[in-house]
C-alpha positions in Angstrom: 119.4 9.0 193.4 120.4 12.2 195.2 122.8 12.4 198.1 121.5 13.6 201.4 123.1 15.7 204.1 126.8 16.7 204.5 129.0 13.9 203.1 132.2 15.3 204.6 134.6 13.5 206.8 132.8 14.6 210.0 129.3 14.1 208.8 126.8 12.2 210.9 125.8 9.0 209.1 122.2 9.2 208.2 119.8 6.3 208.2 119.0 4.7 204.8 116.1 6.4 203.1 112.7 4.7 203.2 112.2 2.3 200.3 110.0 3.4 197.4 107.2 1.2 196.2 105.2 1.2 193.0 101.4 1.7 193.2 100.9 -1.8 191.7 102.9 -3.3 194.6 100.8 -1.5 197.1 97.6 -2.6 195.4 98.6 -6.2 196.0 97.8 -5.7 199.7 94.4 -4.2 199.3 93.0 -7.7 199.9 91.6 -9.2 203.0 93.4 -12.4 202.5 96.6 -11.1 201.0 99.7 -12.6 202.5 102.3 -11.3 200.1 104.7 -8.6 201.2 106.0 -5.7 199.1 109.2 -6.0 197.1 111.4 -3.1 196.4 111.7 -2.1 192.7 115.2 -3.5 191.9 115.3 -1.8 188.5 114.6 1.7 189.5 118.2 2.8 190.0 119.4 0.9 186.9 116.7 2.5 184.7 117.7 5.9 186.0 121.3 5.3 185.1 120.3 4.0 181.6 118.3 7.1 181.0 121.1 9.3 182.2 123.7 7.5 180.0 121.4 7.5 177.0 121.0 11.3 177.3 124.8 11.6 177.4 125.0 9.4 174.4 122.6 11.6 172.5 124.5 14.7 173.5 127.7 13.0 172.2 126.0 12.3 168.9 124.9 15.9 168.6 128.4 17.1 169.3 129.7 14.7 166.5 127.2 16.4 164.1 125.5 13.0 163.5 122.1 14.7 163.2 123.4 16.8 160.3 122.5 15.4 156.9 124.7 15.2 153.8 122.2 16.6 151.3 124.3 15.4 148.4 123.8 11.9 149.6 120.0 12.2 149.4 120.1 14.1 146.1 122.2 11.3 144.5 119.8 8.7 145.9 116.8 10.5 144.4 118.8 10.8 141.1 119.3 7.0 141.0 115.6 6.5 141.5 114.7 8.8 138.7 117.3 7.1 136.5 115.7 3.7 137.1 112.3 5.1 136.2 113.8 6.4 132.9 115.6 3.1 132.2 112.4 1.2 132.7 110.4 3.4 130.2 113.2 3.4 127.6 113.3 -0.4 127.9 109.7 -0.8 126.8 110.1 2.1 124.3 113.0 0.4 122.5 112.3 -3.3 122.9 108.5 -3.4 123.0 106.1 -5.1 125.4 107.1 -8.7 124.9 107.6 -10.9 127.9 111.3 -10.3 128.5 111.3 -6.5 128.3 108.1 -6.3 130.3 109.6 -8.4 133.2 112.8 -6.5 133.1 110.9 -3.2 133.2 108.7 -4.4 136.1 111.8 -5.5 138.2 113.5 -2.1 137.6 110.3 -0.2 138.5 109.7 -2.3 141.6 113.3 -1.6 142.6 112.8 2.1 142.1 109.6 1.9 144.2 111.3 0.2 147.1 114.2 2.7 147.0 111.8 5.6 146.9 110.2 4.1 150.0 113.5 4.1 151.8 114.2 7.6 150.7 110.9 9.2 151.7 111.3 7.5 155.1 114.1 9.9 156.1 112.2 13.0 154.8 109.2 11.8 156.9 111.5 11.7 160.0 112.6 15.3 159.2 116.1 14.1 158.9 117.3 15.9 155.8 116.6 19.7 156.0 116.6 21.9 159.0 113.2 23.3 158.1 110.4 20.9 158.6 108.5 22.4 155.7 111.1 21.3 153.1 111.2 17.8 154.5 107.4 17.6 154.2 107.3 18.9 150.6 110.0 16.5 149.4 108.4 13.6 151.2 105.1 14.3 149.5 106.8 14.5 146.1 108.6 11.2 146.6 105.8 9.1 148.3 103.0 10.8 146.4 104.3 11.5 142.9 106.9 8.7 142.6 105.0 6.0 144.6 101.3 6.9 144.6 101.1 7.0 148.4 100.0 9.4 151.1 102.6 11.1 153.3 100.2 11.9 156.1 98.9 8.3 156.1 102.4 6.8 156.3 103.5 9.3 159.0 100.5 8.5 161.1 101.1 4.8 161.0 104.9 4.9 161.2 105.2 7.3 164.1 102.9 5.1 166.2 105.3 2.2 165.4 108.3 4.3 166.6 106.5 5.4 169.8 105.4 1.9 170.9 107.3 -0.7 168.9 105.9 -4.2 169.1 103.2 -3.1 171.6 99.8 -4.7 170.8 97.0 -2.2 170.1 99.5 0.7 169.7 102.0 -0.4 167.0 100.1 -0.9 163.8 103.0 -2.9 162.4 102.0 -5.8 164.6 98.3 -5.5 164.0 97.8 -8.3 161.5 94.0 -8.3 161.6 93.7 -11.8 162.9 95.7 -13.2 160.0 98.6 -14.2 162.2 99.3 -14.3 165.9 102.6 -12.9 167.1 104.9 -13.2 170.2 103.9 -15.3 173.2 101.1 -13.2 174.8 98.8 -13.0 171.7 98.6 -16.8 171.1 97.9 -17.3 174.8 95.1 -14.8 174.7 93.6 -16.2 171.5 93.7 -19.7 173.1 92.0 -18.6 176.3 89.3 -16.7 174.4 88.9 -19.6 171.9 89.6 -17.3 169.0 90.6 -19.0 165.8 90.0 -17.1 162.6 92.6 -19.0 160.7 94.6 -22.2 161.2 97.4 -20.4 163.1 99.4 -23.6 163.5 100.0 -23.3 159.7 100.6 -19.5 159.6 104.3 -20.0 158.8 103.1 -21.7 155.6 100.2 -19.5 154.5 102.3 -16.4 155.3 104.0 -16.9 151.9 100.6 -16.7 150.2 99.0 -13.8 152.1 101.7 -11.5 153.6 104.3 -10.6 150.9 102.1 -10.9 147.8 99.1 -8.9 149.1 100.2 -6.3 151.6 101.0 -3.5 149.2 98.8 -4.4 146.2 95.7 -5.0 148.2 95.7 -3.9 151.9 98.0 -0.8 151.7 96.3 0.6 148.6 92.8 0.2 150.0 93.6 1.4 153.5 95.6 4.4 152.3 93.0 5.6 149.7 90.1 5.1 152.2 92.0 7.1 154.9 92.8 9.9 152.6 89.1 10.2 151.5 87.6 9.8 154.9 89.9 12.5 156.4 89.4 14.7 153.3 93.2 15.0 152.7 92.8 16.5 149.3 96.5 17.5 149.0 97.8 14.0 149.4 95.0 12.7 147.2 96.2 15.1 144.5 99.8 13.8 144.8 98.4 10.2 144.5 96.4 11.1 141.4 99.6 12.7 139.9 101.4 9.3 140.2 98.6 7.3 138.5 98.3 9.9 135.8 102.0 9.8 135.1 102.1 6.0 135.1 99.2 5.5 132.8 100.3 8.2 130.4 103.7 6.5 130.2 102.5 2.8 129.8 99.0 2.8 128.2 100.5 3.5 124.8 102.5 0.2 125.1 100.1 -2.0 127.0 96.6 -0.6 126.6 94.4 0.2 129.6 93.9 -3.3 130.9 97.6 -4.2 130.3 98.8 -1.1 132.2 96.6 -1.9 135.1 97.9 -5.5 135.2 101.5 -4.2 134.8 101.0 -1.8 137.7 99.8 -4.7 139.9 102.8 -6.8 138.9 105.1 -4.0 140.0 103.2 -3.7 143.3 103.4 -7.5 143.7 107.2 -7.5 143.4 107.6 -4.5 145.6 105.4 -6.0 148.3 107.6 -9.1 148.6 110.7 -6.9 149.0 109.1 -4.6 151.5 107.4 -7.2 153.7 110.5 -9.4 154.2 112.8 -6.5 154.9 110.5 -4.6 157.3 109.5 -7.7 159.3 112.9 -9.2 159.9 113.8 -6.4 162.4 110.8 -6.6 164.6 108.5 -9.6 164.2 111.2 -11.9 165.6 111.6 -9.8 168.7 109.6 -9.4 171.9 105.9 -8.5 171.1 103.7 -7.9 174.1 101.4 -5.4 175.8 102.8 -2.1 177.2 106.0 -3.0 179.0 106.5 0.5 180.6 110.2 0.5 180.0 112.5 3.5 179.4 113.1 4.6 175.8 116.4 2.9 175.4 115.3 -0.5 176.9 112.0 -0.5 175.0 113.6 0.1 171.6 116.3 -2.6 172.2 113.7 -5.2 173.3 111.7 -4.7 170.1 114.5 -4.3 167.5 117.4 -6.1 166.0 120.1 -5.2 163.4 121.4 -6.9 160.2 125.1 -6.9 159.4 126.5 -4.0 157.4 127.7 -4.3 153.9 127.5 -2.0 150.8 124.7 -4.3 149.4 122.8 -4.5 152.6 123.0 -0.7 153.1 121.4 -0.2 149.7 119.0 -3.2 149.7 117.6 -2.3 153.2 118.0 1.5 152.9 120.4 1.6 155.8 117.7 0.2 158.1 119.9 -2.7 158.8 120.9 -0.3 161.6 117.3 -0.5 162.9 118.4 -0.3 166.6 120.2 3.0 166.0 117.3 4.3 163.9 114.8 3.6 166.6 116.9 5.2 169.3 117.5 8.3 167.1 114.6 8.5 164.6 115.7 11.9 163.3 119.3 10.9 162.6 120.0 10.7 158.8 120.5 7.1 157.7 124.0 7.6 156.4 125.1 8.5 160.0 123.6 5.5 161.7 126.8 3.3 161.2 128.8 6.1 163.0 126.7 6.0 166.1 126.5 2.2 166.3 129.8 1.6 168.2 128.5 4.0 170.9 125.2 2.2 171.2 127.0 -1.1 171.4 129.2 0.2 174.3 126.1 1.4 176.2 124.4 -1.9 175.7 127.5 -3.7 177.0 127.7 -1.4 180.0 124.2 -2.2 181.1 124.0 -5.8 180.1 121.4 -5.1 177.4 121.4 -7.4 174.4 122.5 -5.8 171.1 121.3 -8.3 168.5 122.8 -8.3 165.0 122.2 -11.0 162.4 123.3 -12.1 159.0 120.7 -11.1 156.3 119.7 -14.6 155.4 119.5 -15.6 159.1 117.2 -12.6 159.8 114.9 -13.6 156.9 114.8 -17.2 158.1 113.9 -16.2 161.6 110.7 -14.6 160.4 109.3 -18.1 159.5 110.7 -19.6 162.7 109.0 -16.9 164.8 105.6 -17.5 163.0 106.0 -21.2 163.5 106.7 -20.8 167.2 103.8 -18.4 167.8 101.4 -20.5 165.8 
């Protein structure tokens, strides 16, 4: 939105510049019977200002050292995960494999698995160390040796989600393989094409039976292992094998081979419930559509919402209750997200953009409400 000519006191007033039209607007008139007339893009100046203000906000965050990590924070988080792994093993070692010690051990291990997932997430975003190499090495150790997952597989899926959140055919997080329909556009498309793989009007009911229980134990494990093998990612496969080797060496003496396999799936089952509910409450309830072609700031706000901050929520959700800030600044360490939140709120207020924050229980309930509405 540049200024033209001399704007001094004696300057000659210039005529207003010619309006700019989008190619899509011009195409509307490539019809013999077209009677509609072009409309000027009213959002062009606004989007330019949003982009400029967001760049200034990022510069402010950099000046505040909000992209600098507290490595002690991440070390302590890793230590508490290893402590839970140790407590779980000693529980079975001292109290045996009766029902109560087994259930307690499974809950502790599921908790450590979820927390390891939150921790590797920041290493995957290169948020902890200045050198990318060290971030990648630690991420492979956490997701591979502590969780039995592939870092490259996770990064590939997760980075697509960040680039195009809630965009069909681009964000893998909203590709539910015809199990559920999401948003407003997908149900309409399925209806027009007469696609009905499942009774979608009941998806808010069968979600409890398919989504949380099966995502990690069934789909994630199959998809991850197949991806690693097909792409011949032998390094990640070695990390995955190291996890299963460690797990079975630790628990076969107490449970036997079959018991250890069942025990592992119980842990995955519990972890999957935690993971699915937490990861879906920030996005599935928001706008889900085809490519909106918005600026970065607007596209992230349209697809993301926050959950209120508390000490419990920060730990339970891995600081991803600040999902808006995380999507705007993916490489910012999670412990600094609360510090940049007031600046993001101010920018949203300035441009009339909704900054949505919910109570934890409300956010979880809205998942079912969203599925009911779309179905």
